C-alpha positions as CSV (number, residue, x, y, z in Angstrom):
1,M,-2.2,19.0,9.6
2,S,-5.4,19.4,8.5
3,F,-6.7,16.5,5.5
4,T,-9.9,14.2,4.2
5,L,-9.5,11.1,3.4
6,R,-11.3,10.0,-0.4
7,D,-11.6,7.2,-3.2
8,A,-8.8,8.0,-5.2
9,T,-9.8,8.9,-8.6
10,P,-8.3,8.6,-12.0
11,S,-8.1,12.7,-11.7
12,D,-5.9,12.5,-9.2
13,I,-3.0,10.6,-11.5
14,P,-1.2,13.8,-11.5
15,A,-0.2,14.5,-8.1
16,I,0.3,10.3,-7.7
17,T,2.8,10.5,-10.7
18,D,4.6,13.5,-8.5
19,I,4.3,11.9,-5.1
20,Y,5.6,8.7,-6.2
21,R,8.7,10.3,-8.4
22,E,9.9,11.9,-5.6
23,S,9.9,8.5,-3.3
24,V,11.7,6.8,-6.6
25,L,13.8,9.1,-6.8
26,N,14.6,9.9,-3.3
27,G,13.3,7.7,-1.5
28,V,14.2,3.8,-1.0
29,A,10.7,2.8,-0.7
30,S,10.2,1.8,-4.3
31,Y,13.2,-0.4,-5.6
32,E,11.9,0.8,-8.9
33,M,15.2,3.5,-10.2
34,T,13.3,5.5,-13.5
35,P,10.2,7.3,-11.6
36,P,7.1,6.0,-14.3
37,A,5.2,8.6,-17.0
38,E,1.8,9.5,-16.0
39,A,0.5,6.8,-18.7
40,E,1.6,3.9,-16.5
41,M,0.5,5.5,-13.5
42,A,-3.0,5.4,-15.1
43,S,-2.5,2.0,-16.5
44,R,-1.1,0.8,-12.5
45,F,-4.2,2.4,-11.0
46,S,-6.6,1.1,-12.9
47,A,-5.3,-3.3,-13.0
48,I,-6.0,-2.1,-9.4
49,T,-9.1,-0.2,-8.9
50,S,-10.6,-2.9,-11.8
51,N,-9.9,-5.2,-9.8
52,G,-11.8,-4.3,-7.2
53,Y,-9.0,-3.2,-4.3
54,P,-9.6,0.0,-2.4
55,Y,-7.2,3.2,-3.6
56,I,-7.4,5.8,-1.5
57,A,-5.7,9.7,-1.3
58,A,-5.1,11.4,1.5
59,V,-6.4,15.4,0.7
60,A,-6.1,18.7,2.5
61,A,-8.3,21.6,3.0
62,D,-6.6,23.8,0.0
63,G,-7.2,20.5,-2.1
64,V,-3.6,19.3,-2.1
65,L,-2.9,15.7,-2.9
66,L,-0.8,14.6,0.3
67,G,-0.4,10.6,-0.2
68,Y,-2.1,7.6,-1.5
69,A,-2.1,3.8,-0.8
70,Y,-3.7,1.1,-2.3
71,A,-4.3,-2.9,-1.4
72,S,-3.3,-4.6,-4.1
73,A,-2.8,-9.1,-4.7
74,Y,0.4,-10.4,-2.5
75,R,0.6,-13.0,-5.7
76,T,-1.2,-14.1,-8.3
77,R,-1.2,-17.8,-7.2
78,P,-5.2,-18.9,-6.5
79,A,-4.5,-19.6,-2.7
80,Y,-2.9,-16.1,-1.6
81,R,-6.3,-14.5,-2.9
82,F,-6.9,-13.9,0.7
83,L,-3.4,-12.3,1.3
84,V,-2.8,-8.3,0.0
85,E,-0.6,-6.1,0.5
86,D,-0.3,-2.3,1.5
87,S,1.3,0.3,-0.4
88,I,1.6,4.2,1.0
89,Y,3.3,7.2,-0.7
90,L,2.9,10.5,0.8
91,A,4.3,14.0,-0.3
92,P,7.4,15.1,1.5
93,Q,5.1,17.5,3.5
94,A,2.8,15.2,4.7
95,R,5.4,13.0,6.0
96,G,5.3,12.9,10.2
97,Q,2.0,14.4,10.4
98,G,-0.3,11.3,10.8
99,V,-1.9,10.8,7.3
100,G,0.2,7.7,6.5
101,K,-1.2,6.5,9.9
102,A,-4.6,7.8,8.5
103,L,-4.7,5.9,5.3
104,L,-3.4,2.7,6.6
105,A,-5.9,2.0,8.7
106,E,-8.9,2.9,6.5
107,L,-6.4,0.7,4.1
108,I,-7.5,-2.3,7.0
109,R,-10.8,-1.6,7.8
110,R,-11.7,-1.6,3.2
111,C,-9.8,-4.8,2.9
112,T,-11.5,-6.5,6.6
113,E,-15.2,-5.1,5.4
114,L,-14.1,-6.8,1.8
115,G,-13.4,-9.9,3.3
116,F,-9.6,-10.3,2.9
117,R,-7.9,-12.2,5.8
118,Q,-4.5,-11.3,5.9
119,M,-2.1,-7.9,5.6
120,V,1.3,-8.0,4.2
121,A,3.7,-4.9,4.3
122,V,7.0,-4.9,2.1
123,I,9.1,-2.2,3.7
124,G,12.2,-1.2,1.1
125,G,15.0,-0.2,2.6
126,A,13.3,-1.9,6.0
127,H,12.2,2.5,6.6
128,P,12.0,2.9,9.9
129,A,9.0,5.2,9.0
130,S,7.2,2.4,7.8
131,V,8.1,-0.4,10.6
132,A,6.6,2.3,13.3
133,V,3.9,3.4,11.1
134,H,2.6,-0.3,10.6
135,R,3.8,-1.8,14.1
136,A,1.5,0.9,15.2
137,A,-1.0,-0.2,13.5
138,G,-0.9,-3.9,14.9
139,F,1.0,-5.6,12.5
140,E,3.4,-8.4,13.9
141,H,6.9,-9.2,12.3
142,G,6.9,-11.3,9.8
143,G,11.1,-11.5,8.3
144,L,14.0,-9.3,6.9
145,M,15.8,-10.0,3.4
146,K,19.0,-9.2,3.7
147,G,20.5,-7.0,0.6
148,T,17.4,-7.5,-1.3
149,G,17.6,-4.0,-3.5
150,F,21.3,-1.2,-4.3
151,K,20.1,2.3,-4.4
152,H,21.4,5.0,-4.0
153,G,25.0,3.6,-4.0
154,R,23.9,1.2,-0.7
155,W,22.6,-2.0,-0.6
156,L,18.7,-2.2,1.1
157,D,17.3,-4.7,3.2
158,T,13.6,-5.2,3.3
159,I,11.7,-6.4,6.4
160,I,8.1,-8.3,6.2
161,M,5.0,-7.2,8.2
162,Q,1.6,-8.9,9.0
163,L,-2.0,-8.1,10.3
164,P,-4.2,-10.8,10.3
165,L,-7.9,-9.1,9.0
166,G,-11.1,-9.9,10.7
167,D,-11.2,-14.1,11.3
168,G,-7.5,-14.2,10.4
169,V,-7.2,-17.6,10.1
170,T,-9.2,-18.8,13.1
171,T,-11.8,-20.0,10.0
172,D,-12.5,-20.6,6.7
173,P,-13.5,-18.6,4.6
174,E,-17.0,-18.7,2.8
175,P,-16.9,-19.8,-0.5
176,G,-17.7,-17.7,-3.6
177,V,-17.8,-14.9,-1.4
178,Y,-15.4,-12.0,-2.1
179,P,-12.7,-12.0,-2.1
180,D,-13.0,-15.2,-3.7
181,T,-14.4,-14.4,-6.6
182,L,-11.9,-12.0,-7.1
183,Y,-9.4,-14.2,-8.3
184,R,-9.8,-14.9,-12.4
185,G,-7.0,-17.7,-12.9
């Protein structure tokens, strides 16, 4: 499958909303039960990008959005400021085609360049394909939380995976260097 990666833009929100809607309705990656409307997805997009986090789109040669990925704060307490959580969502036709792997690799690259030290994946439903793509990117198993959600008539587990970025925890961050300046609390 031929595709390119680029920064997502507000004009991608309708396609992002459609991809996410399908995931909410049919998948277990998101624990939402009701798909958010475009306005809510636009608000989420703005909150992520206005804080300097990367938000990436995978686009087919014909211009169709195949998937998207973004990094965001894992938690908002200041000590967490060097840790990001990744999120990846794919259109059904893009699954198993290397799109998720490419999006994750680019997200890792960008977050490393921004100075983040750790990336965490919170894998809803303990989905085997999500676990595999993260493992292939070097993430390690960080934990299993059993029965964290109930969706589609069954209890779902959540797997936590983690990847050190850059120097990881081997050196202290330089004061005042991004993402140290990201925290606004």
